[in-house]
N, C-alpha and C positions, 0 to 999 in steps of 0.2 A: 518513346518513354516520355511520361509527365514528369513536368515541371516541380518543385517541392510545393510551388502555390497554388498549383493545380489538384494537388491532392486531397481529397473530402472525408474519406472513411479513416479516422483515426483511433487508435488503440494506445493509452499512454499506461504504461505498466510503473508504479511509485514504489520505493522500496524504502528501508530505514536511512540511506544515505541521504533523502530529501528532507527528512523532519528533524533529523540528527543536526544539522544546520540551526533549525530553530530553537535548539537547547533540549531537544528531546533526548533522554539518555537511552541506548539499545540495551543497557542492563546487562550484556553478555560480554563476558571477557575473552581474552584470547584461550582461556582453557575450557572454554564452551558452558561457563558457570554463568546463571543469572543471579544478583545479588548473592554470591557465594551459594547458589543451590544448583545441583543438577538439574537440567531442563526437566527431567520428566517428574521432579518433585512439584514443581509449580505450574506445568503446561501440558499436562496430562489427566483424563479422567482417572486414572488410577493413584497420582499423586493428591488429587482433590478428595476423593473417598479415604485417603489413608491421613491427609491433613489439613481439613478444609481452613483451619485457622490460619498455616503458612498461607496456603494460596490465597485466601481472602486478603491478609494483610497485604502482600506482594502486589495485588491488582489495585487493592485501596492507594498504596504509594504512587501506581504509574497514574491512577484515575487524580489524586491530588495534584499531581505534576503539569496535568495539562491546563491547571488555573494558571500556570507562572509562563507560559509559552504564547509566541502567536506565528501564524502563518509567515513565511518569507516571500523573498522576491520570486522565487520559483514557483511556489503554490500560486500568488497571485497570476505569473503569466500563463498559467495553465487556466485557469478560470476566464481569462482575459480570451484565451482562443476556443474555449468552448462556448463562448458567447457570440461567436460570428454564425450567422444565420447559414452561410454556404459552408460549415463545417459540422460533421457527426463525429464528435468527439465521446469516446466511452474511456473513464478512467477507472482503472483496476487497479486497487491498493495493496498494498501486503501490511501497510501499517494500520495500527487499531486506534491513531488520535482522530480528530476531527479538522485537522487543519485544514485540509481540502475544502470543508463545508464552510469555514470561518473564512476563507479566501472568496467565496462567490462560488464554487462547482456546485453542479446539482446532479451532474449523471454518473455516478459515483457507484462502487462495487467495493464492498468492504471484504474482500475476500476470506480475512482472517477473523471478521468480527470488528465488534467496536467496545472501546473502554466505557464509552458512555452509555453503554445500553445493558440491561442485566436480564437473566431469564430463568423463569421460573422452572426449578425442576423435577415438579409434578404436571404442570400445566403445558409448559413450553412457552406460555405469556412472555413475550418480550417489552420491556418499557425503559424508557429513557432515562437516566441516574446520573449524577455529578458526584453525589457524598459518598463517603465510606458505606461498604455494607456492614452491618454491627452483627455483634455475635449472636443474636436470636435469630439471625436470617442466614447464617453460614449454611446452611443445610436445603434452604427453600430458597435461595436465590444465587445463581452462580455469575460470574462474568460471561457475557454472550460471546466469548472469543471462541475461534477455532483452536482446540488443543490438540496434541499430536495424536492421531489415529482416527481424528474425525473429518469428515468431509467438509471442502470450501463451502462458502456460501456465493451461489448466483453463477455455479459452475455452467449450466445450458445457456444461459445467456452470453457468459464470458466467450463461450467456443464457438457460438453462432456469431458473434462478432467477429472473432478473429479470424475466420474464414474468408472474410469480405474486406477486412482491411487492407487499406493500402499503403499504410503507414504505421509501422508500431514504434514507439518513442519508450525504451526501458531507463528509467531513470532513478538512480540512487540504489539497484540491487545489483547482486552478482549473478543473477540469472542462473543460479546452479540449482536452486532447491525446488525440487518439485511440488505441485504441477507446473508454478510458476516457470519453471526452467523449460516447459515443451510450448510458450507462447508464441515465442519469437520464430521458432520452426515451424508450427502451423502456419504464420503469415508468410514466411519466405517458400512453404511448399504451394502456397497459393499465390505467388509472385509478388509478395508485397515488400515494401521497402523497410528493412530493420535498423533502427538507431540506437544507440548508446550514448546515454550522457553519464558520465560517473566521476567520483573525485579522482580514482586511479583506475588502470587497466585490470580487466578480469580475467579469469581461464577464458571465458567465452567471448572476450573482444573480438578476437579475430574471424568470428561465426559471424558477426553483424557486418552489414554495409557500409557503415559509418559509424565510427567509435570516437567520442570527442571526451578530453579529460579536463576536469576543473571544478569549481564549486557549483554547487547545483544553483546557487542564488544570481551565479554570473552566466554560465554556459546555457541553462534552459531558456532564460529571457532572451538570449541570444541567438538560440537557434529555433525558437519557434517564431521570431521575427520573419523567417526566412517563409513561413507557412502563409505571411500576410500579401498577398497581391501588390497591394500599393505600397509595400516595403522594398521592392525590388526595382 
């Protein structure tokens, strides 16, 4: 069996727990509400059609928040790993922020879309956007976010990479929401090693080969150092 530092093809799945430490609000409370709204109202095509003003204001608020936060030590450690020539690292993120990019990462799939991109509802044109979507554009431009009932982005590339992955690392995610919940299962079926780095244990922790708990800014850099041959 290979040592950790010998593993070359690596897939990292990052979730809300990674960005939360940077100050990104999850918006979702214990009752499953987002800013006091049921998820369906602000994260579904039906909710958008019913009340585009509510939906646009919700994402405008989240887009503004990106100007107030920055990448943390975990984002930076992931970016440093990706820069190693001997590693083939793919980052699959459930997060819609751009903190991985700001940390310096390049090989990223935003499976749920990106806050700083908007999509034309008629032409499907996608463009970079940092400001609010104004009332005159409420029905013309929507956030380029994957809402409930919509297909994730990059699915084919994700599954192709998972099949050959030697090391799968889930960071700050419960690993319970599909389709991301099946990612580590695909890797295990193909004899890859699966590691979970999370603030606290999840219901899926026992299914991983290794589960480490702690703050992302501490446990992620510490674990990723083990993938460097010159650190051993």
